[in-house]
C-alpha positions as CSV (number, residue, x, y, z in Angstrom):
1,X,0.0,0.0,0.0
2,X,2.8,2.4,0.9
3,X,4.5,1.8,-2.4
4,X,1.3,2.2,-4.3
5,X,0.3,5.6,-2.9
6,X,3.9,6.9,-3.2
7,X,3.4,6.8,-7.0
8,X,0.9,9.6,-6.7
9,X,2.1,11.8,-3.8
10,X,4.1,11.6,-0.6
11,X,1.3,13.5,1.0
12,X,-1.1,10.6,0.7
13,X,-1.5,8.2,3.6
14,X,-2.6,4.6,2.8
15,X,-4.7,2.6,5.2
16,X,-5.4,-1.1,5.1
17,X,-6.5,-4.0,7.4
18,X,-7.4,-7.6,7.4
19,X,-10.3,-9.0,5.3
20,X,-12.9,-8.7,8.0
21,X,-12.0,-5.1,8.8
22,X,-12.0,-4.2,5.1
23,X,-15.4,-5.8,4.6
24,X,-16.8,-3.9,7.5
25,X,-15.4,-0.6,6.3
26,X,-16.6,-1.0,2.7
27,X,-20.1,-1.9,3.8
28,X,-20.3,1.1,6.1
29,X,-19.2,3.5,3.3
30,X,-21.3,1.9,0.6
31,X,-18.2,1.0,-1.4
32,X,-18.4,-1.7,-4.1
33,X,-15.4,-4.1,-4.5
34,X,-15.0,-7.4,-6.4
35,X,-11.9,-9.6,-6.9
36,X,-11.5,-10.5,-10.5
37,X,-9.1,-13.4,-11.3
38,X,-6.8,-12.9,-14.3
39,X,-5.2,-15.5,-16.6
40,X,-1.8,-16.7,-15.3
41,X,-2.7,-16.2,-11.7
42,X,-3.2,-13.1,-9.6
43,X,-6.3,-10.8,-9.8
44,X,-7.6,-7.3,-10.4
45,X,-10.1,-5.5,-8.2
46,X,-13.2,-3.8,-9.5
47,X,-14.1,-1.0,-7.1
48,X,-15.9,2.3,-6.5
49,X,-13.7,5.0,-8.1
50,X,-15.1,8.0,-6.2
51,X,-13.0,10.3,-4.0
52,X,-14.5,10.5,-0.5
53,X,-13.9,13.8,1.1
54,X,-13.5,14.2,4.9
55,X,-12.9,17.2,7.1
56,X,-10.1,17.6,9.6
57,X,-12.2,15.9,12.2
58,X,-12.7,12.8,10.0
59,X,-16.3,13.6,9.2
60,X,-17.5,12.7,5.7
61,X,-18.9,15.6,3.7
62,X,-19.1,14.5,0.0
63,X,-17.6,12.7,-3.0
64,X,-16.0,13.5,-6.2
65,X,-16.9,11.0,-8.9
66,X,-14.4,9.4,-11.3
67,X,-13.8,11.8,-14.3
68,X,-16.0,14.4,-12.6
69,X,-16.1,17.7,-14.4
70,X,-13.2,19.8,-12.9
71,X,-15.3,22.9,-12.3
72,X,-18.0,20.9,-10.5
73,X,-15.4,19.2,-8.4
74,X,-13.9,22.5,-7.4
75,X,-17.5,23.8,-6.6
76,X,-18.0,20.9,-4.3
77,X,-14.9,21.7,-2.4
78,X,-15.7,25.4,-2.2
79,X,-19.2,24.6,-1.0
80,X,-18.1,22.3,1.7
81,X,-15.0,23.9,3.0
82,X,-16.8,26.4,5.2
83,X,-18.7,23.4,6.8
84,X,-15.4,22.1,8.2
85,X,-15.4,25.2,10.4
86,X,-19.1,25.0,11.0
87,X,-19.6,28.4,9.5
88,X,-21.6,27.6,6.3
89,X,-24.7,29.6,5.8
90,X,-27.4,27.3,4.4
91,X,-29.1,30.3,2.8
92,X,-26.1,31.1,0.5
93,X,-28.1,30.8,-2.7
94,X,-31.1,32.8,-1.5
95,X,-28.8,35.4,0.1
96,X,-27.1,36.0,-3.2
97,X,-30.4,36.3,-5.0
98,X,-31.8,38.7,-2.4
99,X,-28.7,40.9,-2.6
100,X,-29.0,41.1,-6.4
101,X,-32.7,42.0,-6.2
102,X,-32.0,44.9,-3.9
103,X,-29.2,46.0,-6.2
104,X,-31.7,45.8,-9.1
105,X,-34.3,47.8,-7.1
106,X,-31.6,50.5,-6.3
107,X,-30.8,50.7,-10.0
108,X,-34.5,51.2,-10.9
109,X,-34.8,54.0,-8.4
110,X,-31.7,55.7,-9.7
111,X,-33.0,55.3,-13.3
112,X,-36.4,56.6,-12.4
113,X,-34.9,59.6,-10.6
114,X,-32.5,60.3,-13.6
115,X,-35.3,60.1,-16.2
116,X,-37.6,62.2,-14.0
117,X,-34.9,64.9,-13.7
118,X,-34.2,64.9,-17.4
119,X,-38.0,65.0,-18.2
120,X,-38.5,68.0,-15.8
121,X,-35.5,69.9,-17.1
122,X,-35.5,69.1,-20.8
123,X,-39.1,68.4,-21.7
124,X,-41.0,70.6,-19.2
125,X,-38.4,73.3,-19.2
126,X,-38.0,73.7,-15.5
127,X,-34.6,75.2,-14.4
128,X,-33.1,73.2,-11.5
129,X,-32.2,74.9,-8.3
130,X,-28.6,74.7,-7.0
131,X,-29.4,71.8,-4.7
132,X,-31.1,69.9,-7.5
133,X,-27.9,70.2,-9.6
134,X,-25.8,68.9,-6.7
135,X,-28.1,65.9,-6.4
136,X,-28.0,65.2,-10.1
137,X,-24.2,65.2,-10.0
138,X,-24.4,62.2,-7.7
139,X,-27.5,60.6,-9.2
140,X,-26.7,60.4,-12.9
141,X,-23.5,58.3,-12.6
142,X,-25.2,56.1,-10.0
143,X,-27.5,54.9,-12.8
144,X,-24.6,53.6,-14.8
145,X,-22.7,52.1,-11.8
146,X,-25.7,50.1,-10.6
147,X,-26.8,49.2,-14.1
148,X,-23.4,47.7,-15.0
149,X,-23.4,45.9,-11.6
150,X,-26.8,44.3,-12.4
151,X,-25.7,43.2,-15.9
152,X,-22.4,41.7,-14.5
153,X,-24.3,40.2,-11.5
154,X,-21.6,41.9,-9.4
155,X,-23.3,42.3,-6.0
156,X,-20.1,43.7,-4.4
157,X,-20.6,46.9,-6.6
158,X,-23.1,48.1,-4.0
159,X,-20.2,49.6,-2.0
160,X,-19.1,51.7,-5.0
161,X,-22.7,52.9,-5.3
162,X,-22.6,54.1,-1.7
163,X,-19.9,56.5,-2.6
164,X,-22.4,58.3,-4.7
165,X,-25.6,57.5,-2.9
166,X,-24.6,58.7,0.6
167,X,-23.5,62.3,-0.2
168,X,-26.4,62.6,-2.7
169,X,-28.8,61.4,0.0
170,X,-27.4,63.9,2.5
171,X,-28.0,66.8,0.0
172,X,-31.5,65.5,-0.7
173,X,-32.2,65.4,3.0
174,X,-30.9,69.0,3.4
175,X,-33.2,70.0,0.5
176,X,-36.3,68.4,2.0
177,X,-35.7,70.2,5.4
178,X,-35.1,73.4,3.5
179,X,-38.4,73.0,1.6
180,X,-40.4,72.4,4.8
181,X,-38.8,75.2,6.7
182,X,-36.7,73.2,9.1
183,X,-33.7,75.0,7.7
184,X,-33.8,78.7,6.9
185,X,-33.3,79.5,3.3
186,X,-30.9,82.2,4.3
187,X,-28.2,79.6,5.2
188,X,-28.8,77.5,2.0
189,X,-26.7,78.0,-1.2
190,X,-29.7,79.2,-3.2
191,X,-29.4,83.0,-3.0
192,X,-29.6,83.4,-6.8
193,X,-31.6,81.8,-9.5
194,X,-34.5,79.3,-8.8
195,X,-35.4,79.1,-5.1
196,X,-34.8,75.7,-3.5
197,X,-37.7,76.3,-1.1
198,X,-40.4,77.7,-3.3
199,X,-43.6,75.6,-3.3
200,X,-44.4,76.6,-6.9
201,X,-42.1,76.4,-9.9
202,X,-42.4,77.9,-13.4
203,X,-42.7,75.3,-16.1
204,X,-43.0,76.3,-19.8
205,X,-44.2,79.8,-18.7
206,X,-46.9,78.6,-16.3
207,X,-47.0,78.0,-12.6
208,X,-47.2,74.4,-11.4
209,X,-47.6,73.4,-7.8
210,X,-44.9,71.1,-6.5
211,X,-47.5,68.4,-5.7
212,X,-48.5,68.1,-9.3
213,X,-44.8,67.9,-10.2
214,X,-44.3,65.1,-7.7
215,X,-47.3,63.2,-9.2
216,X,-45.9,63.6,-12.7
217,X,-42.5,62.4,-11.6
218,X,-44.0,59.4,-9.8
219,X,-45.7,58.4,-13.1
220,X,-42.3,58.4,-14.8
221,X,-40.7,56.5,-12.0
222,X,-43.4,53.8,-12.1
223,X,-43.0,53.5,-15.9
224,X,-39.3,53.1,-15.5
225,X,-39.7,50.4,-12.8
226,X,-42.2,48.5,-14.9
227,X,-39.9,48.6,-17.9
228,X,-36.9,47.6,-15.9
229,X,-38.8,44.7,-14.3
230,X,-39.8,43.5,-17.7
231,X,-36.3,43.6,-19.0
232,X,-35.0,41.8,-15.9
233,X,-37.5,39.0,-16.4
234,X,-36.6,38.7,-20.1
235,X,-32.9,38.6,-19.3
236,X,-33.3,36.0,-16.5
237,X,-35.4,33.8,-18.7
238,X,-32.8,34.0,-21.5
239,X,-30.0,33.2,-19.1
240,X,-31.9,30.2,-17.6
241,X,-32.4,28.7,-21.1
242,X,-28.7,29.2,-22.0
243,X,-27.5,27.5,-18.8
244,X,-29.9,24.6,-19.3
245,X,-28.7,24.1,-22.8
246,X,-25.0,24.2,-21.6
247,X,-25.6,21.7,-18.8
248,X,-28.1,19.2,-20.1
249,X,-25.9,16.4,-18.7
250,X,-26.3,17.4,-15.1
251,X,-30.1,18.0,-15.0
252,X,-30.7,14.4,-14.2
253,X,-28.4,12.3,-12.0
254,X,-28.8,8.5,-11.8
255,X,-29.0,8.7,-8.0
256,X,-31.8,11.3,-7.9
257,X,-35.4,10.3,-6.9
258,X,-37.4,9.4,-10.0
259,X,-41.2,8.9,-10.1
260,X,-42.6,7.5,-13.3
261,X,-41.1,5.4,-16.2
262,X,-37.5,6.1,-17.4
263,X,-38.7,6.1,-21.0
264,X,-41.5,8.6,-20.4
265,X,-42.1,11.2,-23.2
266,X,-41.8,14.0,-20.8
267,X,-39.3,14.4,-18.0
268,X,-40.0,17.1,-15.4
269,X,-36.9,18.0,-13.3
270,X,-37.8,19.9,-10.1
271,X,-35.3,21.5,-7.9
272,X,-37.2,21.9,-4.6
273,X,-36.7,22.8,-1.0
274,X,-38.8,21.0,1.6
275,X,-39.1,24.3,3.5
276,X,-40.3,26.2,0.5
277,X,-43.9,27.4,0.5
278,X,-44.1,27.6,-3.3
279,X,-42.8,24.0,-3.6
280,X,-45.6,22.9,-1.3
281,X,-48.1,24.8,-3.3
282,X,-46.9,23.3,-6.6
283,X,-46.8,19.7,-5.3
284,X,-50.6,19.0,-5.9
285,X,-50.3,20.3,-9.4
286,X,-47.3,18.1,-10.2
287,X,-48.9,15.1,-8.6
288,X,-52.1,15.6,-10.7
289,X,-50.1,15.7,-13.9
290,X,-48.3,12.5,-12.9
291,X,-51.6,10.8,-12.0
292,X,-53.2,11.8,-15.3
293,X,-50.2,10.7,-17.4
294,X,-48.6,7.7,-15.5
295,X,-46.9,6.2,-18.7
296,X,-45.9,9.5,-20.3
297,X,-44.6,11.8,-17.5
298,X,-41.6,11.3,-15.2
299,X,-40.7,13.5,-12.3
300,X,-37.0,13.7,-11.2
301,X,-36.5,15.4,-7.8
302,X,-33.4,17.5,-7.2
303,X,-32.7,19.4,-4.0
304,X,-31.9,23.1,-3.5
305,X,-31.8,23.4,0.3
306,X,-31.7,27.2,0.7
307,X,-33.4,27.6,4.1
308,X,-32.3,26.7,7.6
309,X,-33.2,23.1,8.4
310,X,-33.7,22.2,4.7
311,X,-30.7,19.9,4.5
312,X,-32.0,17.9,7.4
313,X,-35.4,17.8,5.8
314,X,-33.8,16.5,2.6
315,X,-32.0,13.8,4.5
316,X,-35.4,12.8,6.0
317,X,-36.8,12.4,2.5
318,X,-33.8,10.4,1.3
319,X,-33.9,8.1,4.4
320,X,-37.6,7.6,3.6
321,X,-36.6,6.6,0.1
322,X,-34.4,3.9,1.5
323,X,-37.4,2.6,3.4
324,X,-39.6,2.8,0.3
325,X,-41.7,5.6,1.9
326,X,-40.5,8.5,-0.2
327,X,-43.9,9.8,-1.5
328,X,-45.8,9.3,1.8
329,X,-43.1,11.0,3.8
330,X,-42.7,13.9,1.3
331,X,-46.5,14.5,1.4
332,X,-46.4,14.4,5.3
333,X,-43.4,16.8,5.4
334,X,-45.2,19.2,3.0
335,X,-48.5,19.0,4.8
336,X,-46.8,19.9,8.1
337,X,-44.5,22.5,6.6
338,X,-46.4,25.5,8.1
339,X,-45.7,24.1,11.6
340,X,-42.0,23.1,11.3
341,X,-40.5,25.4,8.6
342,X,-40.5,28.8,10.2
343,X,-37.7,30.4,8.3
344,X,-34.8,31.3,10.5
345,X,-36.1,29.1,13.3
346,X,-37.2,25.7,12.0
347,X,-38.6,23.1,14.4
348,X,-37.2,19.9,12.9
349,X,-38.7,17.8,15.7
350,X,-42.1,18.5,14.1
351,X,-40.8,17.4,10.7
352,X,-39.5,14.1,12.2
353,X,-42.8,13.6,13.9
354,X,-44.7,14.1,10.6
355,X,-42.4,11.6,8.9
356,X,-42.9,9.1,11.7
357,X,-46.7,9.5,11.2
358,X,-46.2,8.5,7.6
359,X,-44.5,5.2,8.8
360,X,-40.8,6.2,8.9
361,X,-38.6,4.2,11.2
362,X,-36.9,7.1,13.0
363,X,-34.1,5.2,14.6
364,X,-33.1,3.6,11.3
365,X,-33.6,6.9,9.4
366,X,-31.3,8.8,11.7
367,X,-28.6,6.3,11.0
368,X,-29.3,6.2,7.2
369,X,-29.3,10.0,6.8
370,X,-25.6,10.1,7.7
371,X,-24.7,7.5,5.1
372,X,-22.1,8.5,2.5
373,X,-24.6,7.9,-0.3
374,X,-27.1,10.4,1.1
375,X,-24.5,13.0,2.0
376,X,-23.0,12.6,-1.4
377,X,-26.4,13.0,-3.1
378,X,-27.1,16.2,-1.2
379,X,-23.6,17.6,-2.0
380,X,-24.0,16.7,-5.7
381,X,-27.3,18.5,-5.9
382,X,-25.9,21.6,-4.2
383,X,-23.0,21.6,-6.7
384,X,-25.4,21.3,-9.6
385,X,-27.5,24.2,-8.2
386,X,-24.4,26.3,-8.2
387,X,-23.5,25.2,-11.7
388,X,-27.0,26.0,-13.1
389,X,-27.1,29.2,-11.1
390,X,-30.5,28.3,-9.6
391,X,-31.6,31.0,-7.2
392,X,-35.2,30.1,-6.4
393,X,-37.4,27.2,-5.6
394,X,-39.1,25.5,-7.2
395,X,-37.2,25.6,-10.4
396,X,-38.6,23.3,-13.1
397,X,-37.1,21.9,-16.3
398,X,-39.5,20.2,-18.8
399,X,-37.6,18.1,-21.3
400,X,-34.5,20.1,-20.5
401,X,-36.1,23.5,-21.0
402,X,-36.7,25.8,-17.9
403,X,-40.1,27.0,-16.9
404,X,-39.7,30.8,-17.0
405,X,-43.2,31.8,-16.0
406,X,-44.1,30.5,-12.5
407,X,-47.8,30.0,-12.4
408,X,-49.8,26.8,-12.3
409,X,-51.5,27.4,-15.6
410,X,-48.3,28.0,-17.5
411,X,-46.7,24.9,-15.9
412,X,-49.6,22.7,-17.0
413,X,-49.6,24.3,-20.4
414,X,-45.9,23.7,-21.0
415,X,-46.1,20.0,-19.9
416,X,-49.0,19.4,-22.3
417,X,-47.1,21.2,-25.1
418,X,-44.3,18.7,-24.5
419,X,-46.8,15.8,-24.5
420,X,-48.1,17.1,-27.9
421,X,-51.6,17.5,-26.5
């Protein structure tokens, strides 16, 4: 053994034992081995070729399959490395999504303010006061900084936006206090030109009350936000299709739960989170489609455990699959979700209780959920979630194409389109 591992690296430690010890270890780890005699004497050994990853405390946290894609393997290591120090945040994917959404909202606000200012000045002919000019100096470039950050999905760009937003916001606050008389106009830098405190402004030769101007600006802002939201949805749908086409080989894994015939005309892949309310709401719709098309539709379940407690809930489902109780336990877990899945403070004892009510052997399940096979499955799904850039649950793929409009009718319609109905 020492000679063998030395061919690869001096940093590798080889371990062995007698036949009984090796049999016990391979059984515990779910490793396949078989001695194959060869002509002329001697033998080869067929065996599992995965790399089993353990942390510094000797705890198993995942596998890297033989000839695994390099990037996916690196992703697995990156995903699990924080767990060695028990600092991993289970909401990593949802946190990244939430950060991007807030960045997008900030860009919409900056865009609406910029368009409103241009409309008031260039279309309506209103001359800005000095404080308005100062605010525009900070607001106009903010539109480009945040817009580029959204396109590049660079959430760290928020700190660069703050350099513009903070001083611009302070000037805006000063302007508001000046307008409402909290600050005397005598100490404001508006002694010439348009007054920064006047309640009425001249637009195209006529007086217009500031309230009417605010209403008009709000209409522009709402229009900008609606247009930005539409463009965002279109861009996200296009990106989802592109990623699905580039990663068709990882949508379905041979170890994933599969309901329905393998040769079904339509394969639905669902990335779900047992703690996700939308997943719970979609489940009856998915089940009805499976019941109505038992020979033509297959469901492959993948996991995207974004919430606290979700990985344990996934392990419950996988332990139930070992006991041939996958669907009953899944339905029980979904049915009891409002009681156990309080985000940020899940009560997993209630999830276990619901699973027990569906017939799960809890003692056996608690042992099975720690098996290398289940841990590896969860880690594989998390790596694929990262590769596919999935940021919400449920995420559906129907015959390899993502569902981009998340409502029950569109889901049903896309499935029937795939069936040719």
